[in-house]
C-alpha positions in Angstrom: 104.5 104.8 92.9 106.5 103.7 89.9 108.9 105.8 87.8 107.2 108.0 85.3 107.3 107.3 81.6 109.5 109.9 79.9 108.5 109.2 76.3 105.5 107.9 74.5 106.1 104.9 72.3 105.2 106.0 68.8 107.0 103.3 66.8 104.9 101.9 63.9 106.5 98.5 64.6 106.6 98.2 68.4 109.1 95.6 69.8 107.8 93.9 73.0 109.8 91.5 75.1 107.9 88.8 76.9 109.9 87.1 79.7 108.3 84.0 81.3 109.5 80.6 82.3 106.4 78.9 80.7 106.6 78.3 77.0 102.8 78.0 76.9 102.3 81.3 78.6 104.8 83.1 76.3 103.0 81.6 73.3 99.6 82.7 74.5 100.7 86.2 75.1 102.6 86.4 71.8 99.5 85.1 69.9 97.2 87.7 71.5 99.7 90.5 71.0 100.1 89.7 67.3 96.3 89.8 67.0 95.8 93.0 69.1 98.8 95.2 68.4 99.4 96.3 64.8 102.8 95.3 63.3 104.2 94.1 66.7 107.4 92.1 67.0 107.5 89.8 70.0 110.8 88.8 71.6 110.1 85.7 73.6 112.6 84.9 76.5 112.4 82.0 79.0 115.0 83.3 81.4 116.4 86.5 82.7 119.7 85.6 81.1 118.1 85.4 77.7 116.3 88.7 78.3 119.6 90.4 79.2 121.3 89.1 76.1 118.3 90.2 73.8 118.3 93.7 75.3 121.8 94.2 74.0 120.8 93.3 70.4 118.4 96.1 69.6 115.8 98.6 70.8 112.9 97.2 72.9 109.8 99.3 73.4 108.4 97.5 76.4 109.3 94.5 78.7 106.7 92.3 80.4 108.1 89.8 82.9 106.9 87.2 85.3 107.7 87.9 88.9 109.4 84.5 89.2 111.8 83.4 86.5 113.8 80.1 86.3 117.1 81.9 87.0 116.2 85.1 88.9 113.4 87.3 90.3 111.6 89.5 87.9 112.5 92.5 90.1 116.2 91.7 89.6 115.6 91.7 85.8 113.8 95.0 86.1 116.7 96.5 87.9 119.1 95.2 85.3 117.0 96.8 82.5 117.1 100.1 84.3 120.9 100.0 84.7 122.0 98.5 81.4 119.4 99.0 78.7 120.8 100.8 75.6 118.0 103.3 75.3 116.9 106.0 77.7 113.7 104.4 79.2 111.8 101.2 78.7 108.4 100.6 80.4 108.6 97.4 82.5 105.4 95.6 83.4 105.6 92.9 86.1 103.0 90.2 85.8 102.1 88.5 89.1 99.3 86.6 90.8 99.8 88.6 94.1 99.7 92.2 92.7 97.1 93.4 95.1 99.1 92.2 98.1 102.3 93.8 96.8 100.4 97.0 96.0 99.1 97.2 99.6 102.5 96.3 101.0 104.2 98.8 98.6 106.8 96.2 97.8 107.3 97.2 94.2 110.4 99.3 93.4 110.9 102.3 91.2 112.5 100.0 88.6 109.0 98.8 87.7 106.8 101.0 85.6 103.6 99.2 86.3 102.2 95.8 87.4 99.5 93.5 86.2 97.4 91.0 88.0 97.5 87.9 85.9 94.2 86.6 87.3 92.6 89.2 85.0 93.6 87.0 82.0 95.9 87.3 79.0 93.4 89.2 76.9 93.4 91.9 79.5 97.2 91.9 79.6 97.4 92.5 75.9 94.9 95.4 76.3 97.1 96.7 79.0 100.2 96.5 76.8 98.3 98.0 73.9 97.7 101.1 76.0 101.4 101.7 76.2 102.4 101.1 72.6 99.4 102.4 70.6 97.6 105.7 70.3 94.2 104.1 71.2 91.1 106.3 71.3 88.9 103.9 73.3 86.2 106.4 74.3 84.5 106.1 77.6 83.3 108.4 80.4 85.5 109.4 83.3 84.0 111.0 86.4 86.8 113.3 87.6 86.7 114.7 91.1 89.1 117.7 91.6 88.7 121.0 93.4 91.5 122.9 91.7 90.3 124.6 88.5 93.9 124.8 87.2 94.7 121.2 87.9 91.4 120.0 86.6 91.8 121.9 83.3 95.2 120.4 82.6 94.2 116.9 83.5 91.0 117.1 81.6 92.9 118.1 78.5 95.2 115.1 78.9 92.2 112.8 79.0 90.1 114.4 76.3 92.8 114.4 73.7 92.9 110.6 74.2 89.2 110.3 73.2 87.7 110.2 76.7 84.6 112.1 77.9 85.3 113.8 81.2 82.6 114.8 83.7 84.4 117.1 86.1 83.0 117.8 89.5 84.7 119.9 92.3 83.7 117.8 95.3 83.0 114.3 96.5 79.4 115.3 97.3 78.9 116.3 93.6 80.5 113.1 92.5 78.1 111.0 94.6 75.1 113.1 93.3 76.3 112.3 89.7 76.4 108.6 90.5 72.9 108.7 92.2 71.5 110.4 89.1 73.0 107.8 86.8 71.5 105.1 89.0 68.1 106.7 89.0 68.2 106.8 85.2 69.1 103.2 85.0 72.7 103.8 83.9 74.6 101.6 86.2 77.2 102.4 87.2 77.2 105.5 84.9 80.8 106.4 84.2 83.3 103.8 83.1 85.9 104.9 85.6 86.3 107.4 88.5 89.4 109.5 88.9 89.7 111.4 92.2 92.0 113.5 94.3 92.4 112.6 98.0 92.1 115.9 99.8 89.3 118.1 98.5 87.5 121.2 99.7 84.2 120.3 101.4 83.3 117.8 104.0 84.3 114.6 102.2 87.6 113.2 101.0 88.6 110.8 98.3 88.7 108.1 100.9 85.0 108.9 101.7 84.2 108.5 98.0 85.9 105.1 98.0 83.8 104.1 101.0 80.6 105.3 99.4 81.1 103.7 96.1 82.2 100.3 97.5 79.9 100.1 100.5 76.8 102.3 99.8 76.4 101.9 96.0 78.1 98.4 96.4 80.0 98.8 93.1 83.0 96.4 93.1 86.4 97.2 91.6 85.5 95.5 88.3 82.1 97.2 88.0 83.4 100.7 88.7 87.2 101.1 88.8 88.5 104.0 90.8 92.0 105.6 90.4 93.2 107.9 93.2 95.7 110.7 92.6 97.9 111.4 95.5 101.0 113.4 96.4 101.4 111.4 99.6 104.3 109.0 99.4 103.7 107.5 102.8 103.4 103.7 102.1 100.9 103.3 105.0 98.6 105.9 103.6 98.8 104.5 100.1 98.0 101.0 101.4 95.0 102.4 103.2 93.6 103.8 100.0 94.0 100.5 98.2 92.4 98.6 101.1 89.5 101.0 101.0 88.8 100.1 97.4 91.1 102.0 95.0 92.0 100.0 92.0 95.3 101.8 91.7 97.1 105.0 92.6 98.6 107.7 90.4 101.4 109.6 92.1 101.6 113.4 91.8 103.0 115.3 90.0 101.0 113.6 87.3 102.9 112.3 84.3 100.5 112.4 81.3 101.2 109.1 79.6 101.2 107.1 82.8 97.8 108.6 83.8 96.2 108.1 80.5 97.5 104.5 80.2 96.2 103.6 83.7 92.8 105.2 83.0 92.4 103.5 79.6 93.4 100.2 81.2 90.9 100.4 84.0 88.3 101.5 81.5 88.9 98.5 79.3 89.1 95.9 82.1 85.9 97.3 83.7 84.1 97.0 80.3 85.4 93.4 79.9 84.2 92.4 83.3 80.8 94.0 82.9 80.3 92.3 79.5 81.3 89.0 81.1 78.7 89.4 83.9 76.1 90.4 81.4 76.7 87.3 79.2 76.4 85.1 82.3 73.0 86.5 83.2 70.0 84.4 82.0 68.1 85.9 79.1 64.8 87.6 79.9 
């Protein structure tokens, strides 16, 4: 997984660099950022060379870059930022149309903080960025599956202080029971997002939970996002979890800001997708 964020962006006037070869795309992202992120300054760059020059002119709080730029690959730019940025750490978000394939193939490098599937739309992208640059208490319910009381307590505190309601269960079996109860009560899917460990005490693993949610409850990735926490850095095992239905992975040891940002992002996108489906349903 990607490098952990070492600081939380707390600037009252965040500076976000948007790097994309399309003027139309840059303008759309800039317009949405100005609307959604308070007091934001957007630094718009068409090429990697422009971005490199702009990085030397002042502090940048976050960089979002297309994977393919007119003069270089977005990964090349990400590496340059890591090597030459004047400040200690800048979150770098790569925007691509083949994120899922690259996730499964584990082809992102540690130069990249995170990645965004552009098929989700620019409104979702700005929500994603907002999660990095704003203290945003979005609310929402997280079903959290973890068998270690110590780990669960620490992680629960991370999430709750960011305005999230956490339903903690110690086993996959208990997690499934919670989802069944929500379904019986007509609350579908129940929680806004599921956060689970892989290896748990009991007969079922995080992979079994993925299978149950996707194939028994038949909740898709947009309807009920699932984040999987794993200490396994084997690319094949990580790919298997993503193929089984995980929306994303969070590498252990857990870095608080990265975990919270990923949870909030999946929560927001899940809500957006459910609202979109609801609006498309015929009335009555």
